[in-house]
N, C-alpha and C positions, 0 to 999 in steps of 0.2 A: 514463295511461301504463301499458303492459303490463310486468309484472315478470318478469325471467328469473331462474331459480333454479339455484343450483349447490351442491355440497357445500362448496366452499371458494372464497373469493376472495382473490387475492394482489395487493396494490397495489405495483407496482414490478417491473421485470424485470432488475435488477442481479443480482449473484451470489447474494445472500440470497433474493430473490424467485424466481429460477430454481431454486435448490436446493430450496425448499419445493414449488414447482409440480411439478417432476419427481418428487420423492419421493411426493407425493400421487397423481400420475397413475399411477405404477408400482403404487400400492396399489389402483388401480381406482376412485379418486374422480373425480367430475366437477369439473373445475377451470377457472377463468378467471383470467387475469392482466390487470391494468389498467395501462397505460403512458401517462404524460402527454406524453412526447416522441413524435416522429414515427417512431422506430425502437426496437426492443428493445435491451437491453444495459445500460441505466442509465449512470450517471456513470462507472463503472469502464471501460466500453468506449469511451465517447465523449469524456470529458474528463479521466479520471484515470489508472488503471493502464496501460491499453493504449497510449494516445498517448505518455505520458511515458516508458514503457519502450521504445517504438519509437524515440523521439527519442534515448534513451540508447544504444541499439544502433547507430544511425547515427553517433553521436559516437565510440563505441568503434571502429567500422570506420575512421573518418577518422583517429583517433589511431594505429591500427595501420598504416595506409597511410603516414602521415607518418614513422613510426619505422622502417619496413622499408627496408633499404638497397637492395633491388631496385628501388624506385620513386623513389629520390632524384632521378633525372634529370627526372622529370615532375611534381614537387611543385608547380611554378609553374602548372601547368595545372589544378590542383584548386582551385576556388573554390566552396565549399559554403556556402549561406546558410540561415538558420533556416527560411524557407518551403520550401526543398528538402527538409529533414528532415520537415517537416509533411506534405508530399505523400506521402512514403514511408510515414508513419504512417497516412494515409488508406486506403491499400490494405489494411492490416492490419485497420483498423476495419471496412471493408466486408466483408471475409471473415468476421470474427467475427460480424457482424450476420446474414449469410446462414446461418452455421452454427447460430446460435441460433433463427432462424426454422424451420429444419429440425427442431430438437429439439422445439419446441412443436407443429409440425404432426404429426410422427411419433407424439407421445404424446397427440394429440387434446386439447391444451390450447388453449382459445379465447383469442385475444389481442384485447383491446378497447382502442382508443386513445382517450384523453380524460382529463379531470381528475376524479378521484374525490373524493367528499365523503360523510361519514357522515350519514345521515338519522336513523337510530336504531341500536341495537346490532347489528342483523342486516341492515340495508339500506344500500346505497351508491347515490348518484346519480352518474352519469358523464356529464359534459358533453363531447360529442364536438367535434372541430375544426370541423365544419360547423354547429355550433350546436344540433344535436339532443341530446336527453338520454335516457339509459337508466336504468332502475331495476333494480338487481341485488340478489338476496337470497342469503345463505349461512348455514349453521350455524356455520361458522368463518371468521375473517378474519385475514389476515396482513399487517401493515404492514411493508413493505420498501422505503421510499421514499428511502433513502440520505441523503446530506448534500451540502452546498454550502459554498464558502468563506465564512468568517465575515467580515462587513462591519461594522466599527465605524461608528456613525451619523455621526461627525464627519469621515469621509473621503469625498470625492467620487469614487465609482467610475464615474460616468458620464463622467469626463474620460478622453480617449483615452490619456493617458500613465500612468494609474493602473490597474494590472492585478491580477488574481488568477490562481489556478492554472487557471481555466477560460478566462478571456479572453486569457491569454497565448498560447493556441493560435491566436488570430486575428491575431497579428503578421504583417505583410506584408513586413517586412525584418529584417535582423539589426541590433539596436541597437548603438551604440558603447559605451554604458555602462548599467548597471542596478543599482539597489539592491534587495536582497531582504530584506524585513522578516519575520523568523521563520526560525530555523535548525533547525527540526524536519526530519523526513524529506523533505517536499516542498521546503523551502527549500534543503537541502543537495543534493538531486538536481538542481534547476534551476541552482544555482550551478555544479555540475560541467558541465552542458550548455553554459551560456553561456561559461564560462571556456575551454572547449575550442573555442569559436568565436571566440576572441580578443576577447571582450567584457570590458570593465573591470567587475568585479563587487564590490560591497560586500555582505557577508553580515552582517546585523544580528541579533545573538542577544540575546534578553531574559534569558538565563541566563549562568552563569559558565563553562560549557563546552558543547561540542557533544554532543547526543544522550546525555544523562546516563544513560539506561537501558542503554547499551552498556557492555561491559567497558572499563575506563579505557584500557588499552593500544590497543584498537581505535579508540576515540574520538580518542586522541592521534594515531594514524596517519592518520585521516581529516583532522584539522586540518592536519597536516603536508602532506599531498598536495594539499589544496585550496589552501593557501598557495603550494605549489610550482607550481600551475597559474595562479597570479596573483590568487586571490581574497583580498580584504582582509576579515578576520573581525573584527568589533567586538562583544566580549562585554559583558554587563551593561548593555545599552542599552535604553531604552524611548522610544517616540515621544511628542512633545508635540503636534505637529501636522504635517499634510502639506500642502505648498503646491504645487499644480499650476501650471505656467506653460506658455506657448506653446512654449517651447524645452526643457522638461524638468520635473522634479519636485524640490523641495527637501524633504528629510526633516529636520525639526527634532527633535533628541533632547533629552531632559530634562537630559542632561549638558552641554548647550550646543553640542554638535557640530551642524553643518549639512552634510548630504550631498546634493549636487546631481548628478543623473544624468539621462540621457535618459528613462528609465522607472523606475517603482517597481513591484515585484512584491510584493503583500501575500500572505504565506504563513503567517499566524499564526492557526491554528485553523479549525475547521469547525463548521457548524450543521446540525442534523438538519432534513430536509425535512418539517416537520409543519404548516407554515402552510397555511391554507385546506383542511385535511382535515376540518374539522367535528368535531374531537375533543371540543369542548365539548358536542356533542349526545349524546355517550355518557359524559360525565363524566370524561374523561381530560385531564390537564394536563401538557404537556411542561415540562421544566426550562428554565433561561435559555438553554441551547444547543440547544433544540429537540429534546432527546432524551426518550424515553419510558421510564419505570421499568418493569422487568420482573423476574420471579422467575427461579429457576435453570432453569425450563423455557421461559423467554422469553414467559410469559403476562403480560399487563398486569393492571390491577385488575379487568378483565372476563376471566374465565378462557377464554372462547372467542375472544378477540381477542389475537393475538400480535404482537410487534414484534421484528424481527431485523435484523442488519447495523448500519450506521453509525447508524441512527436509534435503536438501543438502546444506543449508547455504545461505549466501548472493547471490543475492541482496534481496531475500525474497519479491518480488513484484508480484502481481497477473499477471500483463502483462508479465513479464519475465518468470514466472512459466509456463504459458500456452505455450510460445514458447519453453521452455525446454522440455515440454511434447511432443510437435510435433516433435522436433528434435530427441528425443529418439524413438518415434514411427517410424520415417523414418529410423533410424539406425538399429532398430530391423528388420524391414520389408525388408531392402535391404542390410544389412550387413555393410553399410556405409551411410553417409549423404552428399549429394553434395551441401549443403548450410550450412553456419555457422551462429551462433547467432551474432547479432550486439554487438560490444563492448561498444558503447556509446548509451545507451538507456535512454529515458526520465524518469525523476522522477516527480511525482505529489504529492503535499502536499495540502490537502483540508482544510486549515485554512480559515479565513475570514479576508482579501482577500486571494485567493489561490496562490500557488507558483508552478512553473514548470521550469525545467532546463534540458539541455542536453549539453554535451561537457565540456570543461575545464573552470576553474574559473580564475579570474585575478591573484589570489595568485599562482595558479599552473603555469600559463604562465610566470609570473615574475621569479619564481624559476627556470623554464626551459630556461630562457633567450630568450624567443620568442618575436620578435618585433611585438607587437600587438597595435591595436587602439580600442577605445570604440565608439560604435554607440548607441544612446539612443533615445527613444520616450516616452515622458511622457503622460500617458493616459489623463490627464486633458486637453491636447491640441487636442485630437482626437475627431472628431465630434460625432461618434457613442457613445463614452463614455459620452459625454456631454448630449446626448439624453437619454441614459439609466440611467444616474446618477451615473454610476460606474467610477468616475473620479480618484479614488485612484489607483496608480499602474504605472508600466513602463515596457517597453520592452528594453532589453539590449543585443546587439550583440557584440561579441569580434571577430575581424578579423585581419589577418596578414597584416601588413602595406605594404608589397612588392607584395605579390601574391593575396591579397584580399580574401584569403580563410577564410571561416567562421570557427572559432575555438571553440566558445561557445555561447549558447543562454540562457538567463536568463529572466524570466518573473514573475512579481509580480502584481496581480490584478485579478479582476473577469474574468473568462474564460481563465486563464493562461494555464491550462492543455490542452485546445483545441488549443489555439494560437500557442503553442510551435511546433506543428506538421508541420506547414507550413515551418518553418525554418529547422526543422529536415530533411525534404525531400530534401531540397537544400544542406544542410550540408553533407548528405550521398553520394552525387554525387562525381565522381572522376575527378581530374584535374581541368581544367578551368570552368567546369560546377558548381563547388562549389565556388561561388563568391558573395560577397556582392553587386556587380553591378547588379546582377539579380533583386534584390528588387528595386534598383533605377530606373531600366529601364522597369519594369513590371507595367501594368495597373491593379489596384485593384478596385473592386466594391467600390462605395462611397455612403453613409458612412458605413464603416465596421471597426471592430477592426483589421482586417488583414492589413488595411492601415498603421498601426503602423510600419510594416516592411519597407515601403517606406520612412516614416518620419525618422526612425532610420538610414536607409542606407544613406540618403542624409546628415543627421547630422554627421555620421561617415566619409564619404568621404570629407566633408568640413573641417574636422580636419587635413587632410593631407597637407603637404607642399612640 
């Protein structure tokens, strides 16, 4: 078998793998990426971020249509089913795949399709779909294989009524009812999607509140609006067993509750894609969730082998994974990296309405004995929100009472994941440049949602004495 040699091999073409490959290619390195699936893009493009957010966008458009008085006369003509939304998502996925092929081609990164397996610390064997095998060698290797939904061994995921966040995208009709086990980000997002399709939804939460990493006020607002959409939230529950039937699924809870619905969507955790990688051949052992231990430079126990993205553990966000990949690419190309990843990155949760936050919460600041004040702007008072009809929501800024430094930004409502970046830019500044007074003294376009920063800043400064 002839060996092909590269400067670096990247396993996986999701955000982390793409970020590493592009950074290395720009640095003049000879790079190849290995992809086990038929198309580039990874789980983010095909089963995760892109399809779920495209679904959410379709749901929001439907909600806007139903609410707008201009279309009240034609509401009965609108019958949107779950497969209709999936078809709309397919067009986005196709365009994303084409775009990424262009990136690889333009930067002369070779794309090799097949399943990669370590032979030794510098060699990969790639089994191609046609059965042929390639032997590849590189000085540096990057594992960016992503993750998949966690499957407890006692649950039959081969049953057609037991779904995970990947297989739910194969539904051929809109279910009448569904139980979602796991009320993390994925569970909450799908609860919003199905509730707005008039599906009866049980959201089973293993904890005592939704998304405990969020600011309490924002988490409470999410709970209220999910319930207002018809979602039944069941806190502090854990499953005892799952009973698939021909006509549905019964979720048996340890509390004694039995929830029968047409489908069960399991959304409780993810597992790193490290199976069959041959890690034992190079002395690496993933943890019980398939994740690989890395240092602050994303190096494994073998310094020339890196792991980035979901397979390296939290935060497991597409945005952070891409930056990790770029960081590793720079580290490999130059032996070090002269920039560091930000510690406070924004989170986006695409429920209806959506949520985004960056920085510390009120709970954290109180525990740390930081003297802070709250600045708020309710969307219902913002002219642009009144025009668009997206009145639900708020922007909340937490700032230091003495220095005026912005400590946390929390947003709930339509366009939250876009609005957050304005505050993030100011919050990232050093010294006096990070001040809530910036928003009070800056002129914003009117009417815009960005104006909420000025309203909030004035609200907060007026609280001081």
